[in-house]
N, C-alpha and C positions, 0 to 999 in steps of 0.2 A: 133576738138574738144575739145582737154582737155584745150587749150589756151583760148578759148572761152567760156569752165566751168569758168576760174580761170580769164577772166575779167569779167564775171558776177557777182560773189564773191564780187571780188573787189569794183565795181559799188556798191553796197548795203552797208547802212553807217553804219559806227562802233558804238555802246555804248560800254563804258569800263565801266563795275563796279567793286571798289573795296571798300574788305570787311574784317573785321576782323574775327579771327578765332573764333567763337562760334555761336550758331544755334541761337541766338539771332540779330546777323549780319547778318549771311549767309541765314537767310527763306526765310526776306522781298525782299534780293537780288536774290537770287533766284525765286520770286516769277517775278519780274520784268523782270528776263532774259528770261523767258516761254512767257514772255507776247510779250516782243520787237521782239523775234523768230518766232513769230506765224506775226507777223506786217512785215516780210521780214528784219530784220535788221541782223548785225552781233553781235554777244558780246564775248566780253573778260571779264575774271575774274582775277583780279591783286590782289593778295594775297599772304601771306609769306607760309613757309613748312610748320606750323603746320595749317595755316587758309588750305589748300588744302586737308588734310585730311578732313576736314569738308563738302567739296564740293562735295562728293558721289551722290548727287541730283541733282545736275544740268545737263541740256540737256546735252547729249553727244555731241552737237554740239559746245558747249561753250567751248572756248578755254582758259587754265588755262596760265596765265605767273605769276611765282612766283619771287617774288622781295624778296632783303635782307630787314629785319626790327626787332626790337627788338622795349622792353618794360622797362619803368624805373624799373616795380615794380616788377621784377624776377632779382635774378641774387646777385651776392657780389658786391664788390665796381668796379673791373674791370672791371667784364660785362656791369654795369652802364656808367664808362667811354667812355666804347666803343660802347653804343646806336647810341649815335650824328654821330659817324663816319658809321656806318651799313645801318641808315639811310639816310645818304648823298650819299652812296653805292647805296643804291635803287632808290632815286632819278633821278642820273644817268642814270642807267639801264632804266628807266620808261621813262623819256625824250629819250632814244637813241630809244625804243621802237614806243614812239610815233612819231618821227619823221619819221622813217618804215612805220607805219602803221595809219594814222590819225585817232583819235576819233570824230567823228561828236560830243559826248556827253560824258564827265567825269562824275559818280555819285558815291560816298562815302557815305558808310553803315555806317561810324565807325570802330573805334580799329585803331591800332597803323601801322597795315598794308596798311591802306588807305593814310597814308603820301606822299607815293614816288609817286602813282597814281595824287593824288591832287594838290601835290608841281608842278609838270610836266605841270600839264593844265593850273595849274595857270603863269607859266613862260612861256606857250608856247601860252595864253590867247585863251586857248581852253573855249565852252563854257562848265560850271562844276556848282556841283548840290553837297548837303549833305541831306542826311534821316537819320533825329532823329528819333529813335523808342521810346525812354521815354521820361518821362516828363518834364528833363533833361539832357540838353546837356552834354553829353561824353565829356572826355578831348578832344581827336582830333576835334570833330568838334565844342569846344570851338575857337578852334586853328583859323579853316576854315570858322568859320559862317558869318565872313565880308570877305572873301576872294573866295567868289563862288557868283553864278548869284541866285540863288535858294535855301531856305532852307527848307525843306518837313519837318512837324512834324504828326509822328505818332499818339500820345498823346497829343490831347488839354484840357485845355491850354499849351503852352511847353515854361517853360522860357529861353526865349532870351536877348544877348546884348543890351544893349543901341542902339537905330539906324537900327537894325536887324529884318525885318518883315517876320514872317513865313506864310506857307501856310499851313492850315489843310487836308492834306491827309488820314490820318489813315493808320494803319502799313499792308502793303499787304500781303497773304497769299498765301502759293502755292497751285498748281491745285487743290492736292489732299486734300487740306483742304476745297477748294469752291467743290469738289465734293461731298461732305457731310454737306454742308451749310444746317441748318434748317434740319435736321436731326431727325422726328420723337422720342421723347423725351418719354422711357418707364420710368415710376415714379415706386418710389419704392415700395415696395410689400412684401409679404409673399414667394418670389423665390429667387433663385440665379440673386443676383447684383451684376454688377460690378463699382470697385472703381479703378480709375488713378490715381498713385500717381507721379509728377513728379517735379524736383527740379532743372529745369536752362540741359542747353546741358552736363554739367558735375557732374549731380546730387547736393544732397545737404546732406552734414552728418548730420544734426541735425534731418531732415524728416526720417532717416534711424534709426536715436537713438528714436526717439519721437512718428513717426504713428506705427508701430509695438503693442508697449507700449499698445498707445490710442485703438486700435482696441481689444487691450484682453483685457479692461475694458468695453467693448457693454455689453450687456445684450445678451443672449447663443445663444436664437432666433436669433437675427439681426445678431449677431459674425457668424454665421453655413451658413448664405447665403450669406456672403462676397466671392466674387471672385477678388482680388488684384491681379492689374499690378503695379510694380513699380520699377523706374528709380532709381537705386542705383550709386553709384561708386564702381568699384571692390575691394576697398579696405574695403569697410561695407558692400557689400552683403551676405558673411557668417553671417556675426553679424546680419543683420535684418531677413536675411533666418530662421535662428535657433530661433529666435523670433517668427517670425509666428508662424513655424511649433508646440511651446511649448503653442501656442495658441489655436493651433486648425486650426486654417486659411489656406483657401490653397492662394499660392501669386506666382504670377511668378515674376522675379526677374534680371531683366539684364543692364549691364550700360550706353546701350542707345537702344530705341523703334525704327524702322524704320518705323511703320505704327501708329504714334500718329492720327492722323485722323481716323483710325480706330476704336481704342480704347476711342478715344475719346464719338466717336458718339452712342458708346453702353455702355457709364457708367452715373451711375445713379447720380456718385457725382467722384470730381477732388477735390484731394488736392496738389497745387501749390505753386512755389513761382511764384511770379507776375514781371516774365521778361515781356518785349513787346511784343515779339512772342506767349509765352503761351495764354496771357491776349488775344490777336487777333484771337487765333486759337479758344478758348473757347469761345467768344464772336458770332465768327462768323456760330459754330458749335450748339452753344446755350445749355449749362450745366450749374448745381448748382455748386458752388465752393466754396472753403473754402480757401483763400488766404494768405502765409506766406511770406512778402517781406525778401528781404535778408538784413537783418542791415548793411553789410557792404559796400550796393550799394550808388555809387558817389552821393551825394547830395540828399541822399534817395530816388531816382529815381523811385524803385521799389512799395512805399508807392502809390507815384505819380500814377503810373501804375494803380494802385487798384484802385482807387479812385472813376472811374466811374462808374466799378462792382457794385462796396459797395454801392454807393449814389443809384443805381438803385434796391437792394434789391437783385439783382441777386449774392452777394458773401456774404460771410463773411470775414472779415477781424481779421487775431490773429498776434498783433504785435509777433517779433521773442520771445522780452526780456519774454514777459508772454507767451510763448508756452511749455506746458509741457502736460503729457500724463493727465493728467483729463478733464484739459479745453479742447484739440482739443477731445478726448472723447464726452466731451457732445456735442460739437458743429454737430459732426459727427451723432450721436443719433436724434439729434434734427433735420436735413434734411432727412434722411433716417425713420425715424418714423411718420415722416407726408407730407405725397403722394401728398395733394394738394399744398400744401406750395413748395415742392421742384418742381411741373410742374410752378407752378408762378416762379421760379427763374429761371427754363431753360430758360422760355419765356422773362424775362427782362434780360437776359445776349443777346437773341436774339435782343433785341431793341438797347443793346450800340453797334454792329456789323457793320463795315463798310467793307462790302463783294465788294466793288467797290472801294477798297484802293489804288491797281493797277493800275487800270486805271485813277484814278486821277493824279498817277506817270508817267504813261504813257504820259499825255498828258502835263505833263509837261516836260518832254523830248524831245517830240515833237515841242514843242512852242523853245523851246531852239536853235534845229537844225535848226527849220524857220529864226532864226533871224541871222543865219550867211551865210542864202544864197541870 
């Protein structure tokens, strides 16, 4: 019986997902993994040691394969000189793994840890695709855009190299987000209100510095009604907590919230970076937001990500260079002080949502798999 079960598992097609170690890459990868498992596929995740630490939300049946990887963005000269050799080692390892269990399709979601799996897929001529979450291709996706069979785009339009055609799929969101899609919005009023502050999977120092100071400037009646959930780096948490306490604001501060979908659905307002996954989650659940793009993002892609919500009247954009306590406080007061406008912002956010993004990506995977039959 055991042998028969093993044979059945082997008969299932294998999807190899490659993703770097941030929520921006991992969340849409997780959404695709969940959907493909439901369709009877086997799924493996190829990532590095750091990425594996962010894979806790993946279904248990997803096999995690760790590959050697590195980035030129960190470390000294010696570490940078070693990067090509670490990546080469990862590619050799990925080739060996693919020969041992040949994937039907390989999908890369960006980040340096995707290089080994996509390189192996290219060398072995396996069907392959990349998904770019942002409005500007990341460095690794730029390398592979002309070396894959499909380029799926989460933000549209996406700037692509000459001769490369993209497919607008939207950004997949996790099942936990879809479960709260279009959750009824409770408009602001004279009662406890939830404000969610998220700065990407790594937190954001500037938000820990500016948001507590901005909320402290709000009128007392509004300030007393706030219940803040703030995602902050461990190094910033104590400072932010002290600022909230001094202002008399109830605040829960953590380095990472594993229940963001619930908190989004309960929020009257979201203050956030405009990473692609954050924008997708805010849109699918439908909440007013104040977006502060990360100024150092490659190609200013976070500003591109925010543009759809801003143009639709669903979000307020504050460039990081213009962010200060006074300007942010004024925007928070404007949203929470106008219930009807806040309700319209929530509806406008829903109008930007692509809750079917995962289905579009699944269709591309199955299309690629069908081309090799």
